[in-house]
C-alpha positions in Angstrom: 22.4 5.3 -34.0 20.2 8.5 -32.5 17.6 5.6 -31.8 19.9 3.3 -30.1 21.3 5.5 -27.6 18.1 7.3 -27.0 16.9 3.1 -26.1 19.9 3.1 -23.9 18.8 6.6 -21.9 15.4 5.1 -21.5 16.5 1.4 -20.2 18.7 2.8 -17.7 17.3 5.6 -16.3 13.1 4.6 -16.0 12.6 5.1 -12.6 14.3 7.8 -11.8 11.1 9.9 -11.9 7.9 9.5 -13.7 6.6 13.2 -13.4 7.3 16.5 -12.8 4.4 16.3 -10.2 5.3 14.0 -7.6 8.5 13.9 -4.9 9.3 11.7 -2.4 9.5 14.6 0.2 10.9 12.2 3.5 12.2 8.7 3.4 13.1 5.9 6.2 15.1 3.0 6.2 13.7 1.1 10.0 15.2 -2.0 11.1 18.0 -4.1 11.7 20.5 -6.6 9.7 17.6 -9.1 9.4 14.8 -9.1 8.1 11.8 -6.2 8.9 8.2 -5.4 7.3 6.4 -2.3 8.5 2.4 -3.1 7.6 0.9 -0.4 8.7 1.0 3.0 10.3 -0.8 5.8 11.1 -0.8 9.6 11.7 -0.7 10.2 16.2 -2.2 13.1 18.0 1.9 14.9 18.1 1.7 15.2 14.4 4.1 12.4 14.4 3.4 8.7 12.8 3.3 5.8 15.0 3.7 2.1 12.5 3.3 -2.0 13.4 4.6 -5.0 11.7 7.2 -7.5 12.5 11.4 -8.2 13.3 14.2 -10.9 13.4 16.5 -8.8 14.3 17.7 -8.0 17.4 20.1 -4.7 16.1 19.6 -1.2 14.6 16.7 0.1 15.2 15.2 -3.0 17.3 16.7 -5.0 20.2 14.9 -7.4 22.6 13.8 -10.0 20.1 12.2 -13.1 21.8 13.2 -15.4 19.2 11.8 -16.0 15.3 9.8 -12.8 14.4 8.5 -10.4 17.1 5.6 -8.3 16.6 6.8 -4.9 16.4 5.9 -1.2 17.1 7.4 1.8 17.0 6.8 5.7 17.2 7.9 8.2 14.9 8.3 12.0 16.1 6.6 14.7 12.9 10.3 15.5 12.3 11.3 12.1 11.4 13.3 10.7 14.5 12.5 7.1 15.9 11.1 8.3 19.4 10.8 4.7 20.6 10.7 0.9 19.5 9.5 -2.4 20.9 9.6 -6.1 19.7 6.4 -7.7 21.4 6.3 -11.8 21.8 8.0 -14.9 22.9 10.0 -18.1 21.4 8.3 -18.6 18.4 6.9 -16.0 15.5 4.3 -13.2 16.5 3.0 -10.4 13.8 1.3 -7.3 13.8 -0.8 -6.0 10.7 -2.8 -2.9 12.4 -2.9 -0.3 14.4 -4.8 2.9 16.1 -4.8 5.5 18.5 -7.1 5.4 21.5 -8.5 8.3 23.0 -5.5 8.2 26.5 -2.9 8.9 23.7 -1.5 5.4 23.7 -2.7 1.9 21.2 -4.3 -0.9 20.5 -2.8 -3.6 17.8 -3.6 -6.5 16.2 -1.9 -9.5 15.0 -0.9 -12.7 15.7 1.1 -15.5 17.9 3.0 -18.5 18.1 3.6 -18.1 21.2 2.8 -19.6 24.6 6.0 -17.3 26.6 7.3 -14.1 26.6 4.9 -11.2 26.4 2.1 -13.8 25.1 -0.3 -15.6 28.0 -3.3 -17.9 27.2 -3.0 -19.3 23.9 -5.2 -21.5 23.4 -3.7 -23.7 20.9 -0.3 -26.2 20.9 1.1 -25.5 17.2 -1.2 -23.0 15.9 -1.2 -19.6 16.3 -4.1 -17.0 17.8 -5.3 -13.6 17.6 -3.0 -11.3 19.5 -4.3 -8.3 20.8 -2.2 -5.4 22.8 -3.0 -2.8 24.6 -0.3 -0.4 24.8 0.8 3.5 26.1 2.0 5.8 24.5 5.5 5.1 25.2 5.3 1.2 23.8 4.4 -0.1 27.6 1.8 -3.0 27.5 -1.2 -2.3 29.9 -2.7 -5.7 28.7 -2.6 -8.3 25.9 -4.9 -11.2 25.1 -5.0 -14.2 22.7 -8.4 -15.3 21.4 -8.8 -18.4 19.1 -9.2 -22.0 19.0 -6.6 -25.1 18.1 -6.0 -24.2 15.4 -5.0 -21.1 13.0 -6.5 -18.3 13.9 -4.6 -14.7 12.2 -6.0 -10.6 13.0 -5.2 -8.7 9.8 -7.5 -5.7 11.5 -8.4 -3.4 13.8 -11.3 -0.4 14.0 -13.1 1.3 17.0 -16.5 1.8 17.2 -18.1 4.8 18.8 -18.7 3.6 21.9 -15.0 2.6 22.2 -15.3 -1.5 22.0 -13.1 -2.8 19.1 -13.9 -5.4 16.0 -10.7 -7.5 15.1 -10.9 -9.5 12.1 -8.6 -11.9 9.9 -9.4 -15.1 8.8 -9.8 -18.8 11.2 -8.9 -23.0 11.0 -10.7 -23.3 14.2 -13.7 -24.3 15.5 -13.4 -24.3 19.1 -12.2 -22.4 21.8 -13.8 -18.8 21.1 -14.8 -19.7 17.2 -18.3 -21.1 16.6 -20.5 -21.2 13.3 -17.2 -22.3 11.0 -18.3 -22.9 7.3 -16.3 -26.2 6.3 -13.1 -28.1 7.5 -11.3 -24.9 6.0 -10.9 -21.5 7.1 -13.7 -18.9 7.6 -13.1 -15.3 7.6 -13.6 -14.2 11.6 -14.8 -11.3 13.4 -14.8 -10.6 17.2 -15.7 -7.9 19.5 -14.3 -6.9 22.3 -14.5 -4.1 25.1 -11.4 -1.6 26.6 -9.9 -4.4 28.6 -10.1 -6.8 26.0 -12.8 -8.6 27.2 -14.7 -10.7 24.1 -18.4 -9.8 23.0 -19.0 -11.2 20.4 -17.8 -13.1 17.5 -18.8 -13.9 13.9 -17.6 -16.7 11.1 -17.7 -15.5 7.2 -17.8 -18.0 4.9 -18.3 -21.1 3.2 -17.4 -24.5 2.6 -13.9 -23.7 1.3 -11.1 -21.6 2.1 -11.6 -17.4 2.8 -8.3 -15.2 4.1 -10.0 -12.4 5.8 -7.4 -9.3 5.6 -8.9 -6.2 5.7 -11.6 -4.5 7.2 -13.4 -0.6 8.1 -15.7 0.7 10.3 -19.4 1.2 9.4 -21.3 4.7 10.0 -23.8 2.6 11.8 -21.0 1.6 13.7 -21.0 -1.9 12.5 -18.2 -3.4 10.1 -17.4 -4.3 6.9 -15.2 -7.2 6.1 -13.0 -7.7 3.3 -10.6 -10.6 1.6 -10.2 -13.6 -0.6 -12.8 -16.7 -0.5 -12.6 -20.4 -3.3 -16.2 -21.3 -1.8 -19.6 -21.0 -3.4 -21.8 -21.7 -0.7 -22.7 -19.9 2.7 -21.5 -16.5 2.8 -19.8 -16.9 -1.3 -23.3 -15.6 -2.8 -22.0 -15.0 -6.4 -18.9 -17.0 -6.9 -17.3 -16.6 -10.3 -14.9 -19.7 -10.1 -11.0 -20.1 -8.7 -10.7 -17.2 -5.8 -12.9 -13.7 -6.0 -13.0 -10.8 -3.7 -15.7 -11.5 -0.6 -16.7 -8.6 0.5 -19.3 -9.0 3.7 -20.7 -5.6 5.9 -22.1 -6.5 9.0 -24.7 -4.8 11.6 -23.2 -3.9 15.4 -24.7 -7.3 16.7 -22.0 -8.8 14.1 -24.6 -10.2 12.4 -24.2 -10.4 8.1 -26.5 -7.4 6.6 -25.2 -9.1 2.8 -22.1 -10.5 1.4 -20.9 -10.3 -2.3 -18.1 -12.3 -4.5 -16.8 -10.1 -7.0 -14.2 -11.5 -9.9 -14.2 -13.5 -12.9 -12.4 -17.1 -13.9 -9.2 -16.6 -12.3 -8.2 -15.0 -9.0 -9.2 -11.9 -7.2 -8.7 -10.5 -3.8 -9.5 -7.9 -1.7 -6.8 -6.0 0.8 -9.1 -2.7 1.4 -12.3 -1.0 2.1 -13.2 2.7 2.7 -16.8 3.5 3.3 -17.8 7.3 1.2 -20.2 10.0 3.0 -23.3 8.7 1.1 -23.0 5.1 2.7 -21.2 3.9 -0.3 -18.5 1.9 -0.6 -14.8 1.6 -2.5 -12.6 -1.5 -2.8 -9.0 -2.3 -3.6 -7.8 -5.5 -4.2 -6.6 -7.0 -7.6 -7.5 -9.5 -10.7 -5.6 -12.2 -12.8 -8.8 -12.2 -14.8 -8.5 -11.1 -18.8 -11.8 -9.4 -18.5 -14.6 -11.5 -18.3 -17.2 -12.0 -15.0 -17.0 -8.7 -13.1 -13.6 -7.7 -14.8 -12.9 -5.2 -18.2 -10.3 -3.4 -19.1 -7.2 -5.3 -17.9 -4.2 -4.6 -19.3 -1.9 -8.1 -18.8 -2.3 -11.4 -20.3 -4.6 -14.2 -18.0 -3.0 -14.7 -14.8 -1.3 -11.6 -14.1 -2.4 -9.0 -11.6 -3.9 -5.5 -12.7 -4.9 -3.8 -9.2 -9.2 -3.3 -9.8 -11.0 -1.5 -7.7 -14.8 -1.3 -7.7 -17.0 1.3 -6.3 -20.0 -0.2 -4.5 -23.3 0.9 -3.3 -24.3 0.6 0.5 -26.1 -2.3 -0.5 -23.0 -4.0 -2.6 -24.0 -3.8 -5.8 -20.8 -2.5 -8.6 -21.1 1.7 -9.9 -17.8 0.8 -12.0 -14.6 -1.9 -11.8 -12.1 -0.5 -13.5 -8.4 -2.0 -13.7 -4.9 0.1 -13.5 -1.3 -1.2 -14.6 0.6 -3.0 -17.3 1.5 -6.2 -18.8 3.5 -7.2 -15.7 2.0 -8.3 -12.0 0.8 -4.9 -10.2 -0.8 -6.0 -6.7 -2.6 -3.5 -4.7 -2.8 -3.1 -0.7 -3.5 0.9 0.5 -6.4 2.7 -0.1 -7.4 5.9 1.2 -10.0 8.7 0.4 -8.5 12.4 0.3 -9.5 15.3 0.9 -10.2 16.7 -3.1 -12.7 13.9 -2.9 -10.3 11.4 -5.0 -8.3 8.5 -3.5 -5.0 7.3 -3.4 -3.4 3.2 -4.3 -0.2 1.6 -3.0 1.1 -2.0 -3.7 3.3 -3.7 -6.2 4.5 -3.3 -9.5 6.7 -5.0 -12.1 5.3 -3.6 -15.8 7.3 -1.2 -17.3 3.8 -0.5 -19.6 0.3 0.5 -19.8 -0.6 3.2 -16.6 3.2 2.2 -15.1 5.9 4.1 -16.0 9.1 4.6 -14.2 10.1 1.2 -13.1 13.0 0.8 -11.0 14.4 -2.7 -10.8 14.1 -6.1 -12.8 11.4 -7.9 -13.8 11.5 -10.2 -10.3 11.9 -7.2 -7.6 8.8 -5.3 -8.3 8.6 -1.6 -6.8 6.3 0.2 -4.6 3.4 2.2 -7.1 1.7 5.2 -5.9 -1.5 6.0 -8.1 -3.6 8.8 -6.9 -7.1 9.0 -8.4 -10.2 11.2 -9.0 -13.8 10.7 -7.8 -14.3 8.9 -11.0 -11.7 6.4 -10.8 -9.4 8.4 -13.1 -5.6 8.7 -12.7 -4.5 12.1 -12.4 -0.8 10.6 -11.7 1.1 7.6 -11.4 5.1 7.1 -9.3 7.2 4.1 -9.4 9.1 3.6 -5.9 12.2 1.7 -4.6 15.1 1.1 -5.5 17.0 -1.5 -7.5 16.0 -4.2 -5.3 12.1 -5.6 -4.0 9.6 -3.0 -2.7 6.4 -3.8 -1.7 3.7 -1.3 0.4 0.7 -2.4 2.4 -0.9 1.3 3.2 -1.6 5.0 2.2 -3.1 7.9 4.2 -3.2 11.6 3.5 -0.6 13.4 5.7 -2.0 17.0 4.7 -3.4 18.3 1.2 -1.6 16.5 -1.1 1.1 14.6 0.5 1.2 11.1 1.4 2.4 8.7 4.2 3.2 5.2 2.5 4.0 1.7 4.8 6.6 -0.4 3.0 9.0 -2.6 2.9 12.4 -2.5 0.8 15.2 -4.6 0.1 17.0 -1.5 -1.9 19.3 0.8 -0.9 19.3 3.1 -3.8 17.6 5.5 -6.1 14.6 6.6 -3.8 15.8 4.0 -1.4 18.6 5.0 1.9 19.5 4.0 4.9 19.1 0.3 5.0 20.0 -1.9 7.6 20.6 -5.1 5.6 18.0 -7.2 4.1 14.5 -5.7 4.6 14.2 -3.0 6.0 10.9 -2.1 6.9 10.4 1.6 4.5 7.9 4.4 5.4 8.2 7.6 3.3 6.5 10.8 2.4 5.2 11.6 -1.5 3.3 14.8 -2.7 1.4 15.5 -5.6 -0.3 17.7 -7.8 -2.7 16.8 -10.8 -0.6 19.9 -13.0 2.7 20.7 -15.0 4.0 23.9 -15.1 7.1 25.9 -16.3 8.5 26.4 -12.4 11.1 28.2 -13.4 12.4 31.1 -15.2 16.2 31.0 -15.0 18.7 32.5 -17.2 21.4 30.2 -16.6 19.0 27.4 -18.8 18.1 27.9 -22.3 15.9 26.1 -25.1 15.8 26.6 -28.6 13.2 26.5 -30.1 10.8 26.7 -27.6 8.1 25.9 -30.5 9.4 23.0 -32.8 8.5 20.1 -34.9 12.0 18.9 -35.4 15.1 19.2 -32.5 15.3 20.9 -29.2 19.1 22.2 -28.1 18.9 22.3 -24.4 22.1 24.3 -22.7 22.7 25.0 -18.9 25.6 26.9 -16.5 24.8 25.5 -14.0 27.3 24.3 -11.4 27.3 20.3 -11.2 29.3 17.5 -9.4 27.5 15.1 -11.4 25.8 14.6 -14.3 22.7 16.0 -14.4 19.6 13.8 -15.1 17.0 15.2 -18.2 13.0 14.8 -18.0 10.4 15.5 -20.5 7.2 15.2 -19.8 3.7 15.6 -21.4 0.7 17.4 -20.5 -0.4 14.5 -18.4 2.0 14.0 -16.1 3.8 10.8 -18.5 7.1 10.3 -18.3 8.4 10.9 -22.8 12.3 11.1 -22.5 15.3 10.5 -19.9 18.8 11.2 -19.9 21.8 12.2 -19.2 22.6 16.1 -19.7 25.8 17.8 -18.6 25.5 21.4 -19.6 24.8 20.8 -23.4 21.8 18.4 -25.1 20.3 18.0 -28.6 16.8 16.4 -28.1 14.9 15.0 -31.2 10.7 15.9 -30.8 9.8 15.2 -33.8 8.5 11.7 -33.1 6.4 13.5 -30.4 2.4 13.9 -30.2 1.4 17.7 -31.0 1.2 19.7 -27.4 3.0 20.8 -24.2 5.7 19.3 -22.6 7.9 19.9 -19.4 11.6 19.7 -20.1 13.2 19.7 -16.7 16.7 19.3 -15.6 17.4 17.4 -12.1 21.1 19.2 -10.8 22.9 17.9 -7.6 19.9 18.6 -5.2 18.5 21.2 -7.7 15.4 21.5 -10.0 14.6 23.5 -12.8 12.1 22.8 -15.4 10.5 25.1 -18.9 7.6 24.6 -21.2 8.2 23.6 -24.9 5.0 23.0 -27.7 5.6 20.3 -30.0 3.7 21.4 -33.8 
């Protein structure tokens, strides 16, 4: 009977927390009654944040919709107050994916548009999309906006600024005319353009092969070139070393948009690269996901063939693999965002619907993923992880370091419970800050909280005198911060620890808004 009760506790409370050392310190749902996605947020010079995405709403935090989905940009103060939120576009769909702040305090925004009215002029096609780039003032007014592309679909996903103040914008093109030349086939290529501060086109480059390529992200490099990443199903052209199906494709370009090297990474199934950063020594770390079960470049996959794992690669300056590691569980784990941290490690974010392997604390049903945030050291070893979200669908796109041990995550959420509050209806943009440390400590020696015995190999008895309006949550964590027990608590609880491995554990009680913890040792 005790085992049955234990299992019910775990199933009901899984996802409330995964480690004593991680906590969401601030969160905000932004949007209206229809669909909103926040795709990226950045720190701003005044200590706040700016975000970009797209919206279909005409109420709540958004107004002025032009028709369909509009490109959406907003500014949040350091206290989390929305300072402004504007929609840009025309009568067709318009979406934003990347944003950066310029030296004058304004912003450059990259996305795509199907429109040729409203805020949009100069569209090249009749039914396809164009790259759409906007220069905004610090208050969100349009300084200028321009379309780049050809007759067919051209979708921008990333923007970066050079040392001289020019800009790279990258994404995917299906076109072979207009601003686009050099497409390798009848399908899509990576496409990157270079423009100056007034939007004049300085150069362009198609990267790919005769089959399908999708350009997803880009970073500036130390030599003022850029590195592109995404996926490819080609086996020729720039798709060097293709493994089959869909591979990660990474290409390094110099400042003149000449390809210096390009390589495919993966195995026999599907791989995709969604983020890449350059390290101080000129090497790279690339993040995406893989569904290959341990062949080609992939080892350590957690699920069955076809399920996805986070996949992180450390590459030399010329693209050779130093190491590659999988993270996740038996479900689907898809990585999107990556940032370097001040301690030399990395934080990854994406989505998960796993409940095993590296993943603990999942909130929802299998088909409604959680945001998954994972902190690694410089060698790719997990230091902590946390599932974030509620019982609806929650997915994240990017992450950056706010301060030492504090990270801002950009996501969208259909939830309005657990970690998420304030949802306006359907999908909202969701931005939150999470803290994390790499150790677990007994942080409260209150006399109102007792555990007996503190050293045992049998049962522990927990008693407290905390005032409470509802039942508390009790969690037990091992020394690595992974949860080993979750249950209800109302002043007195008995836990059988006889099956626990020998070592130190932390007992945590969350009562109302207070958290209390003590250490025990299992022999």
